[in-house]
Structure formats: C-alpha cells, structure tokens
MILUM-134286 format. One record per residue (C-alpha): chain; x, y, z; residue number from 1; residue in three letters. Coordinates in nm, 3 decimals, decimal comma, padded with zeros to 5 digits, always signed. Layout:
BEGIN
chaine = A x = X y = Y z = Z num = NUM residu = ALA
...
% end
This chain:
BEGIN
chaine = A x = +03,966 y = -01,372 z = +01,187 num = 1 residu = MET
chaine = A x = +03,728 y = -01,113 z = +01,353 num = 2 residu = THR
chaine = A x = +03,330 y = -01,120 z = +01,253 num = 3 residu = TYR
chaine = A x = +03,118 y = -00,817 z = +01,310 num = 4 residu = ASP
chaine = A x = +02,837 y = -01,090 z = +01,341 num = 5 residu = LEU
chaine = A x = +02,794 y = -01,436 z = +01,418 num = 6 residu = ILE
chaine = A x = +02,449 y = -01,600 z = +01,331 num = 7 residu = ILE
chaine = A x = +02,334 y = -01,899 z = +01,470 num = 8 residu = ILE
chaine = A x = +02,088 y = -02,068 z = +01,243 num = 9 residu = GLY
chaine = A x = +02,000 y = -02,036 z = +00,879 num = 10 residu = ALA
chaine = A x = +01,645 y = -02,078 z = +00,860 num = 11 residu = GLY
chaine = A x = +01,420 y = -01,727 z = +00,773 num = 12 residu = PRO
chaine = A x = +01,516 y = -01,521 z = +01,102 num = 13 residu = ALA
chaine = A x = +01,892 y = -01,607 z = +01,039 num = 14 residu = GLY
chaine = A x = +01,869 y = -01,541 z = +00,648 num = 15 residu = ILE
chaine = A x = +01,706 y = -01,232 z = +00,700 num = 16 residu = SER
chaine = A x = +01,953 y = -01,144 z = +00,939 num = 17 residu = ALA
chaine = A x = +02,200 y = -01,219 z = +00,697 num = 18 residu = ALA
chaine = A x = +02,050 y = -01,014 z = +00,438 num = 19 residu = VAL
chaine = A x = +02,071 y = -00,679 z = +00,650 num = 20 residu = TYR
chaine = A x = +02,401 y = -00,728 z = +00,767 num = 21 residu = ALA
chaine = A x = +02,518 y = -00,792 z = +00,394 num = 22 residu = SER
chaine = A x = +02,315 y = -00,435 z = +00,303 num = 23 residu = ARG
chaine = A x = +02,539 y = -00,285 z = +00,574 num = 24 residu = GLN
chaine = A x = +02,860 y = -00,463 z = +00,494 num = 25 residu = LYS
chaine = A x = +02,946 y = -00,647 z = +00,780 num = 26 residu = LEU
chaine = A x = +03,159 y = -00,915 z = +00,816 num = 27 residu = ASN
chaine = A x = +02,931 y = -01,203 z = +00,933 num = 28 residu = MET
chaine = A x = +02,935 y = -01,555 z = +00,984 num = 29 residu = LEU
chaine = A x = +02,631 y = -01,805 z = +00,992 num = 30 residu = ILE
chaine = A x = +02,651 y = -02,142 z = +01,197 num = 31 residu = LEU
chaine = A x = +02,402 y = -02,402 z = +01,044 num = 32 residu = SER
chaine = A x = +02,391 y = -02,774 z = +00,966 num = 33 residu = LYS
chaine = A x = +02,179 y = -02,691 z = +00,660 num = 34 residu = ASP
chaine = A x = +02,015 y = -02,377 z = +00,483 num = 35 residu = LEU
chaine = A x = +01,673 y = -02,264 z = +00,511 num = 36 residu = GLY
chaine = A x = +01,591 y = -02,488 z = +00,811 num = 37 residu = GLY
chaine = A x = +01,227 y = -02,624 z = +00,772 num = 38 residu = GLN
chaine = A x = +01,165 y = -02,383 z = +00,502 num = 39 residu = VAL
chaine = A x = +01,364 y = -02,517 z = +00,244 num = 40 residu = ALA
chaine = A x = +01,233 y = -02,862 z = +00,299 num = 41 residu = LYS
chaine = A x = +00,877 y = -02,831 z = +00,412 num = 42 residu = GLU
chaine = A x = +00,731 y = -02,499 z = +00,264 num = 43 residu = ALA
chaine = A x = +00,564 y = -02,563 z = -00,045 num = 44 residu = VAL
chaine = A x = +00,466 y = -02,207 z = -00,120 num = 45 residu = ASP
chaine = A x = +00,527 y = -01,914 z = +00,072 num = 46 residu = ILE
chaine = A x = +00,301 y = -01,619 z = +00,046 num = 47 residu = GLU
chaine = A x = +00,422 y = -01,324 z = +00,274 num = 48 residu = ILE
chaine = A x = +00,745 y = -01,225 z = +00,136 num = 49 residu = ILE
chaine = A x = +00,755 y = -00,879 z = -00,028 num = 50 residu = GLN
chaine = A x = +00,739 y = -00,823 z = -00,364 num = 51 residu = ASP
chaine = A x = +00,656 y = -01,187 z = -00,452 num = 52 residu = PHE
chaine = A x = +00,300 y = -01,294 z = -00,491 num = 53 residu = GLU
chaine = A x = +00,379 y = -01,666 z = -00,414 num = 54 residu = LYS
chaine = A x = +00,750 y = -01,801 z = -00,361 num = 55 residu = ILE
chaine = A x = +00,851 y = -02,205 z = -00,301 num = 56 residu = SER
chaine = A x = +01,058 y = -02,259 z = -00,007 num = 57 residu = GLY
chaine = A x = +01,385 y = -02,367 z = -00,203 num = 58 residu = PRO
chaine = A x = +01,354 y = -02,111 z = -00,443 num = 59 residu = ASP
chaine = A x = +01,322 y = -01,835 z = -00,137 num = 60 residu = TRP
chaine = A x = +01,637 y = -01,995 z = +00,017 num = 61 residu = VAL
chaine = A x = +01,802 y = -01,995 z = -00,341 num = 62 residu = ASP
chaine = A x = +01,688 y = -01,604 z = -00,372 num = 63 residu = LEU
chaine = A x = +01,856 y = -01,514 z = -00,021 num = 64 residu = TYR
chaine = A x = +02,157 y = -01,694 z = -00,085 num = 65 residu = GLY
chaine = A x = +02,218 y = -01,493 z = -00,376 num = 66 residu = LYS
chaine = A x = +02,111 y = -01,183 z = -00,217 num = 67 residu = THR
chaine = A x = +02,382 y = -01,209 z = +00,023 num = 68 residu = THR
chaine = A x = +02,638 y = -01,285 z = -00,222 num = 69 residu = GLY
chaine = A x = +02,653 y = -01,689 z = -00,125 num = 70 residu = GLY
chaine = A x = +02,843 y = -01,654 z = +00,177 num = 71 residu = LYS
chaine = A x = +02,744 y = -01,893 z = +00,374 num = 72 residu = TRP
chaine = A x = +02,931 y = -02,098 z = +00,653 num = 73 residu = SER
% end
C-alpha cells in the first residue's frame, strides 16, 4: 500500500498532523506505540485547545480520534 503521509508518533503533534491530513483526504499511516502520548496519560485539564474552555487529556485524544475517523495504526 502507498501512503501520502507517514506520521511517527501519536502525541499532540502527530494527532494534529493526522487531523490536517484527514481534512485533505490524504492516505496516511500513523506509527506509535500508544495514542496521545503523555497528554493522554498525564494531562488532567488542557486549556489551550480552540473551541474548548477546558478538556481532559483522554477526552482530547478521544475527540481527535473521532475527527480523523478513528483510523489509527
């Protein structure tokens, strides 16, 4: 299979890259041992995400997983 984009890591930067890639309908592959990186494990409340006053790390990872269609590899 051929990919337009391969993203290494599924922390905040990797998830953001996946969101932008999915908006452009790119065929992508995300390589990561876990989803969300330290944000999913450590972040209690994130207050810098646009359109949210406050969101937890696991909820943020869940939200962006749904935004990209849940296509995590």
